[in-house]
Each structure stands twice: as C-alpha cells, then as structure tokens.
MIDREN-255453 format. One record per residue: x, y, z of N, C-alpha, C in turn; residue in one letter. Coordinates in steps of 0.05 Angstrom, whole numbers, padded with zeros to 5 digits, always signed. Example, Ala and Ser with C-alpha at 12.3 -4.5 7.8 and 13.67 -1.06 7.14 Angstrom:
BEGIN
+00264-00114+00156+00246-00090+00156+00264-00066+00156A/+00257-00045+00142+00273-00021+00143+00258+00001+00157S/
END
This chain:
BEGIN
-00576-02170-03458-00556-02152-03480-00555-02123-03481X/-00578-02115-03486-00589-02084-03489-00574-02082-03454X/-00587-02086-03435-00580-02077-03409-00552-02080-03406X/-00538-02095-03417-00511-02091-03412-00495-02069-03434X/-00504-02068-03448-00498-02051-03474-00511-02022-03451X/-00522-02017-03448-00534-01992-03431-00514-01984-03403X/-00518-02008-03391-00489-01998-03369-00461-01986-03381X/-00454-02011-03396-00426-02003-03414-00432-01979-03423X/-00444-01964-03438-00443-01930-03439-00449-01921-03426X/-00475-01926-03399-00468-01906-03380-00434-01902-03369X/-00416-01925-03365-00393-01926-03355-00383-01903-03366X/-00385-01907-03402-00358-01893-03416-00368-01859-03418X/-00394-01860-03410-00404-01823-03411-00410-01818-03387X/-00399-01822-03369-00412-01830-03341-00417-01799-03338X/-00395-01775-03339-00404-01746-03328-00430-01743-03346X/-00430-01743-03367-00451-01732-03390-00483-01746-03372X/-00481-01771-03370-00511-01778-03350-00512-01775-03330X/-00486-01766-03310-00496-01753-03289-00508-01723-03295X/-00493-01707-03312-00502-01681-03314-00534-01678-03320X/-00535-01696-03342-00560-01691-03355-00578-01705-03319X/-00581-01722-03302-00589-01736-03284-00606-01706-03264X/-00581-01691-03270-00579-01671-03242-00600-01646-03258X/-00589-01643-03285-00610-01620-03301-00642-01630-03305X/-00647-01657-03305-00666-01659-03297-00685-01664-03278X/-00665-01670-03251-00677-01664-03225-00679-01635-03218X/-00664-01620-03232-00663-01589-03227-00687-01569-03244X/-00698-01585-03265-00714-01576-03280-00747-01584-03257X/-00746-01613-03258-00776-01611-03250-00775-01600-03213X/-00744-01595-03200-00749-01589-03165-00767-01553-03178X/-00747-01543-03201-00760-01515-03210-00785-01516-03212X/-00795-01534-03239-00826-01528-03243-00841-01525-03215X/-00844-01558-03208-00860-01558-03181-00854-01540-03165X/-00827-01527-03149-00829-01504-03136-00847-01479-03146X/-00840-01463-03169-00863-01451-03179-00893-01460-03179X/-00896-01475-03187-00934-01496-03185-00935-01490-03158X/-00922-01498-03142-00937-01494-03105-00932-01473-03097X/-00921-01449-03104-00915-01426-03099-00956-01405-03112X/-00945-01411-03134-00973-01396-03149-01001-01411-03136X/-01003-01436-03126-01022-01451-03109-01027-01442-03088X/-01003-01435-03070-01005-01422-03049-01012-01392-03043X/-01000-01374-03066-01008-01354-03068-01037-01345-03079X/-01051-01362-03091-01074-01366-03102-01096-01375-03076X/-01079-01391-03068-01100-01402-03036-01101-01379-03011X/-01084-01372-03007-01077-01349-02997-01093-01326-02999X/-01086-01314-03019-01101-01292-03033-01139-01296-03033X/-01145-01316-03042-01177-01315-03043-01188-01319-03003X/-01167-01337-02991-01178-01339-02964-01175-01311-02954X/-01155-01292-02962-01155-01264-02954-01182-01245-02961X/-01184-01248-02986-01209-01232-02997-01231-01230-02984X/-01242-01270-02980-01268-01281-02971-01269-01267-02944X/-01241-01270-02932-01241-01259-02897-01249-01234-02899X/-01234-01212-02917-01249-01183-02904-01269-01177-02927X/-01283-01188-02943-01316-01190-02955-01308-01167-02986X/-01283-01184-02991-01274-01160-03019-01303-01167-03039X/-01321-01146-03043-01337-01146-03071-01337-01155-03088X/-01358-01167-03098-01354-01179-03126-01373-01157-03148X/-01380-01137-03136-01393-01126-03151-01398-01101-03136X/-01393-01079-03156-01399-01049-03153-01419-01026-03163X/-01443-01019-03155-01461-01002-03162-01448-00970-03153X/-01441-00959-03171-01435-00931-03175-01461-00913-03179X/-01456-00877-03161-01482-00868-03166-01470-00843-03157X/-01462-00819-03175-01450-00786-03164-01479-00785-03139X/-01504-00779-03151-01524-00767-03139-01532-00785-03112X/-01514-00814-03105-01518-00820-03080-01551-00838-03081X/-01536-00869-03067-01548-00882-03053-01563-00891-03029X/-01584-00901-03031-01601-00903-03006-01599-00923-02993X/-01614-00934-02971-01613-00953-02953-01632-00975-02979X/-01651-00961-02981-01671-00978-02997-01660-00985-03029X/-01639-00981-03041-01625-00975-03059-01606-00999-03048X/-01601-01009-03034-01585-01027-03018-01595-01059-03016X/-01619-01044-02997-01636-01068-02995-01648-01080-03020X/-01649-01064-03044-01663-01077-03066-01638-01099-03082X/-01620-01092-03075-01589-01101-03089-01583-01135-03069X/-01595-01115-03048-01585-01147-03031-01619-01169-03039X/-01638-01153-03037-01658-01182-03049-01655-01192-03076X/-01641-01195-03085-01629-01197-03114-01630-01233-03113X/-01636-01250-03124-01631-01280-03119-01601-01280-03131X/-01589-01295-03113-01562-01300-03115-01546-01281-03101X/-01553-01258-03089-01543-01240-03083-01536-01241-03059X/-01510-01242-03045-01516-01253-03012-01515-01230-02986X/-01500-01210-02998-01496-01186-02987-01494-01163-02998X/-01506-01142-02988-01501-01111-03002-01496-01098-02981X/-01489-01074-02988-01471-01052-02970-01465-01028-02983X/-01473-01009-02969-01472-00981-02983-01439-00982-02971X/-01425-00960-02980-01389-00953-02978-01381-00929-02999X/-01370-00925-02978-01359-00895-02991-01328-00903-02975X/-01305-00885-02996-01278-00886-02996-01269-00856-03009X/-01254-00847-02993-01244-00811-03018-01224-00811-03000X/-01203-00794-03015-01178-00789-02999-01180-00770-02986X/-01171-00772-02964-01166-00748-02937-01143-00743-02926X/-01136-00715-02928-01105-00708-02907-01104-00716-02885X/-01074-00723-02875-01065-00728-02850-01062-00702-02841X/-01078-00688-02812-01079-00665-02804-01046-00664-02796X/-01043-00683-02779-01008-00684-02765-00991-00696-02774X/-00996-00698-02807-00973-00709-02817-00970-00687-02849X/-00961-00669-02848-00957-00652-02871-00956-00663-02903X/-00981-00668-02914-00968-00690-02941-00981-00717-02941X/-00985-00726-02917-00994-00752-02916-01023-00759-02920X/-01031-00771-02934-01065-00780-02947-01071-00807-02943X/-01093-00810-02930-01105-00841-02926-01137-00833-02944X/-01136-00861-02949-01167-00871-02966-01181-00877-02943X/-01193-00852-02932-01220-00859-02906-01243-00875-02925X/-01244-00891-02905-01265-00911-02915-01288-00915-02897X/-01319-00914-02907-01338-00928-02890-01351-00944-02908X/-01367-00967-02885-01379-00990-02900-01409-00996-02878X/-01429-00995-02887-01459-01005-02868-01451-01033-02853X/-01436-01048-02877-01442-01080-02863-01410-01087-02869X/-01400-01088-02839-01373-01092-02848-01357-01131-02865X/-01377-01140-02854-01375-01165-02873-01376-01153-02912X/-01376-01135-02908-01371-01126-02947-01355-01102-02940X/-01330-01112-02960-01307-01092-02961-01308-01081-02933X/-01296-01100-02915-01291-01091-02893-01258-01098-02884X/-01250-01111-02857-01220-01112-02859-01222-01135-02842X/-01193-01148-02839-01177-01163-02817-01170-01150-02803X/-01173-01154-02774-01164-01147-02753-01129-01151-02740X/-01114-01133-02737-01094-01147-02737-01078-01146-02710X/-01090-01119-02690-01084-01121-02665-01106-01089-02662X/-01110-01097-02631-01123-01076-02609-01159-01089-02616X/-01172-01074-02612-01203-01073-02610-01219-01080-02635X/-01241-01098-02629-01259-01109-02646-01262-01080-02671X/-01276-01077-02686-01296-01063-02705-01321-01048-02689X/-01329-01032-02683-01355-01023-02667-01365-01004-02687X/-01400-01009-02704-01408-00989-02722-01421-00974-02710X/-01422-00971-02679-01427-00947-02664-01408-00937-02656X/-01385-00938-02656-01361-00924-02648-01363-00895-02656X/-01370-00869-02642-01365-00849-02654-01345-00828-02649X/-01317-00854-02642-01292-00833-02646-01270-00857-02652X/-01280-00884-02657-01258-00910-02674-01245-00897-02692X/-01225-00907-02693-01203-00903-02724-01188-00930-02722X/-01196-00950-02743-01185-00977-02756-01168-00966-02779X/-01142-00962-02762-01119-00958-02792-01106-00982-02799X/-01096-00975-02828-01073-01004-02836-01047-01004-02811X/-01039-01021-02816-01020-01030-02794-01003-01028-02810X/-00990-01026-02832-00969-01025-02844-00955-00991-02845X/-00987-00969-02851-00976-00939-02853-00973-00936-02825X/-00992-00952-02799-00981-00944-02772-00954-00946-02767X/-00946-00969-02774-00920-00975-02763-00895-00960-02780X/-00898-00947-02806-00883-00935-02818-00891-00905-02809X/-00909-00893-02799-00910-00868-02779-00903-00865-02759X/-00895-00889-02744-00896-00888-02706-00931-00884-02693X/-00942-00899-02714-00972-00892-02694-00977-00910-02681X/-00985-00905-02654-00995-00933-02642-01028-00937-02637X/-01040-00955-02621-01065-00957-02615-01069-00941-02587X/-01080-00921-02593-01093-00898-02570-01079-00876-02581X/-01073-00873-02597-01062-00851-02612-01089-00837-02620X/-01079-00806-02624-01108-00786-02626-01102-00783-02655X/-01110-00781-02681-01110-00780-02710-01136-00758-02721X/-01125-00740-02738-01152-00721-02754-01150-00723-02779X/-01168-00732-02795-01166-00731-02817-01183-00709-02838X/-01175-00695-02852-01188-00677-02865-01204-00683-02900X/-01224-00670-02896-01244-00677-02928-01251-00657-02927X/-01250-00639-02946-01273-00620-02956-01286-00603-02930X/-01255-00587-02910-01264-00573-02894-01274-00594-02875X/-01280-00619-02870-01295-00630-02849-01275-00648-02834X/-01278-00646-02809-01253-00657-02794-01256-00684-02780X/-01247-00709-02788-01243-00727-02769-01229-00737-02751X/-01238-00728-02734-01221-00728-02701-01232-00764-02697X/-01213-00769-02688-01220-00803-02665-01190-00811-02651X/-01201-00834-02652-01178-00849-02637-01173-00873-02653X/-01137-00878-02648-01135-00909-02660-01138-00925-02657X/-01162-00955-02647-01163-00972-02634-01161-00997-02644X/-01157-00992-02670-01146-01025-02689-01134-01024-02709X/-01107-01037-02709-01102-01034-02739-01110-01059-02757X/-01109-01055-02784-01111-01066-02799-01105-01079-02819X/-01124-01101-02835-01106-01102-02869-01134-01106-02888X/-01132-01104-02899-01168-01098-02927-01158-01104-02955X/-01182-01132-02964-01176-01140-02990-01184-01114-02999X/-01197-01096-02999-01211-01068-03009-01183-01048-03019X/-01162-01050-02997-01148-01038-03004-01117-01037-03006X/-01113-01075-03020-01091-01092-03019-01067-01077-03037X/-01077-01067-03059-01054-01038-03071-01069-01014-03062X/-01055-01005-03040-01059-00984-03036-01044-00962-03039X/-01053-00946-03063-01037-00920-03075-01055-00900-03068X/-01038-00878-03067-01050-00851-03072-01066-00840-03095X/-01058-00848-03121-01065-00836-03145-01050-00846-03170X/-01055-00841-03188-01039-00860-03227-01017-00851-03214X/-01001-00828-03204-00981-00828-03202-00960-00845-03180X/-00971-00850-03170-00959-00882-03154-00964-00901-03168X/-00940-00915-03173-00934-00944-03184-00946-00966-03161X/-00921-00963-03137-00920-00978-03116-00937-00965-03101X/-00939-00983-03069-00956-00969-03045-00929-00964-03031X/-00933-00930-03022-00913-00920-03003-00925-00911-02977X/-00925-00928-02955-00938-00930-02928-00927-00911-02913X/-00910-00892-02927-00889-00876-02910-00918-00847-02909X/-00928-00847-02938-00942-00818-02941-00974-00825-02951X/-00974-00866-02955-01007-00863-02959-01009-00884-02943X/-01035-00892-02927-01061-00915-02917-01077-00917-02928X/-01092-00930-02907-01118-00932-02914-01132-00931-02884X/-01154-00925-02879-01172-00921-02844-01199-00921-02862X/-01214-00939-02833-01241-00949-02836-01244-00933-02808X/-01278-00909-02816-01291-00907-02798-01321-00918-02787X/-01334-00914-02772-01362-00920-02768-01379-00909-02781X/-01400-00926-02794-01420-00903-02810-01432-00881-02781X/-01435-00890-02761-01444-00868-02737-01423-00846-02734X/-01406-00844-02742-01380-00827-02738-01389-00812-02758X/-01387-00834-02787-01384-00813-02817-01412-00790-02816X/-01433-00804-02807-01456-00785-02808-01451-00760-02791X/-01446-00761-02759-01449-00743-02744-01427-00729-02739X/-01407-00737-02747-01387-00714-02764-01388-00702-02790X/-01407-00712-02804-01408-00703-02829-01436-00691-02833X/-01452-00694-02821-01474-00682-02816-01494-00695-02831X/-01481-00716-02852-01502-00732-02871-01493-00758-02886X/-01512-00763-02892-01492-00804-02904-01503-00806-02924X/-01488-00796-02940-01482-00788-02964-01456-00821-02966X/-01471-00841-02992-01455-00859-03004-01458-00866-03034X/-01439-00856-03050-01438-00857-03073-01442-00890-03086X/-01434-00915-03063-01430-00937-03086-01441-00962-03071X/-01455-00977-03075-01458-01006-03059-01454-01027-03078X/-01440-01035-03048-01419-01065-03055-01431-01089-03050X/-01435-01105-03070-01450-01137-03066-01424-01159-03073X/-01438-01176-03051-01422-01221-03054-01450-01221-03067X/-01424-01233-03088-01447-01253-03108-01427-01271-03119X/-01436-01294-03124-01425-01318-03140-01440-01322-03180X/-01456-01296-03175-01474-01293-03195-01455-01289-03227X/-01462-01289-03247-01446-01270-03266-01455-01243-03267X/-01442-01224-03282-01448-01195-03278-01467-01197-03296X/-01470-01223-03322-01500-01208-03335-01517-01215-03319X/-01524-01240-03306-01539-01253-03296-01548-01228-03277X/-01527-01212-03258-01538-01196-03233-01554-01171-03252X/-01539-01164-03282-01556-01139-03288-01584-01144-03309X/-01583-01168-03308-01605-01177-03320-01646-01177-03297X/-01629-01183-03268-01645-01183-03253-01643-01151-03242X/-01627-01140-03241-01637-01108-03238-01644-01090-03252X/-01651-01106-03272-01676-01080-03293-01699-01073-03278X/
END
C-alpha cells in the first residue's frame, strides 16, 4: 500500500523528484571531488617535501655554527640527519634588478632539491649552479649557460648544470613586499659547499637544518 502511494506520489511530482535526485547527486559529486583533491594535494606535497629533504627543525645563530655543532645535533636520539645551511639573497649580475635565494647545504639530503633536468648534484663542484627551473624558463636561461651572482662584493660565477625544484623554496618570494612568486625577477639557486668556500674564502653557516619525527619539546629537551 505504502509502496503504491509512493509510486503514485512520484508520478504526480515527477519534476520535483528528478530535481531532488539531481541535486543530491551533484552535492555528493562535489563533496567527493573536493575531498579527493585535498587528499591528492596532501599526498603529493608530502611526497615532494620528503623527496627534497624539507627540514623539520632549524637552529639559527648569527655567530655561525660549526661542523661539531651539526654533529652534536645529528647525534641526538630521534634526529635522523642534520646539516649546516645557508641561504642569502644575491643579485643576478647579468639581469639588472633580478635576485635569487643563493643556497648552500652541506648535505643535499637535507634541504636539498629535486632535479628536473641536467646533471646530478656534485658537492665537490667548483663551478656548478643548480637553478630554479621556473626562473630559468621565465628568463631564457638554459643548461650550460654562465651566470654570476653577487653578494656583498663577492661574485659567484658558474655554469648552470641542473634545473631544479626545492621544498625549501616552494614559496619563492624576494621579501615581504612580494605576496606571490614572480619568477621573472626572482628565483633560487644552489651551489656546492666547495664552491662557496673557495669563492667566499670562508664557510660561515648561520643555520643547521635537521630532519626528525620528534616533537619540538623533546628535541629542545635533549639539546640542553
């Protein structure tokens, strides 16, 4: 009896029932679509950050940090890796007004990068530069090109050996005046510790980056 009444009611209000079914289907589709999108973004982002060795902890000292300091942090229980790290804003000599975040990490497995094209990273290279692929594409820079970065009267001249992406520079902005990345005028580049020391004449590192699954509280307690 009730089933017959239901069929009779559906027949009388056919348009309304079809509209409700369509709205429910659209709602479920939108919900599932948004949920799948965020799951995909989360999975891909975490995979990329893990691949490029995005740091969990950063120890900073303006006086500079030694290799012994890095070794001490690396020896803490629960700390997987630690590396001295430097990133400064340098001018691009060949392009007036352009800048890059010039970066050095002593261990490329920490705060490193993913190679998109070109030669693999060489920590002993004295002339290799691994440049942001987006900055290179926006400025017509190709593998094998020579490029010079200037920082406080020090010139780092080298050859573009690789085009890269980096988790540390995922949001690549010049300073607080930039809201969104502008790869036409600002990018990032990595050089080797060997090139840094040879060109600058010293190996000052104000930062140590570490990878660890521990909480900040536990790491700080061990570091006392």
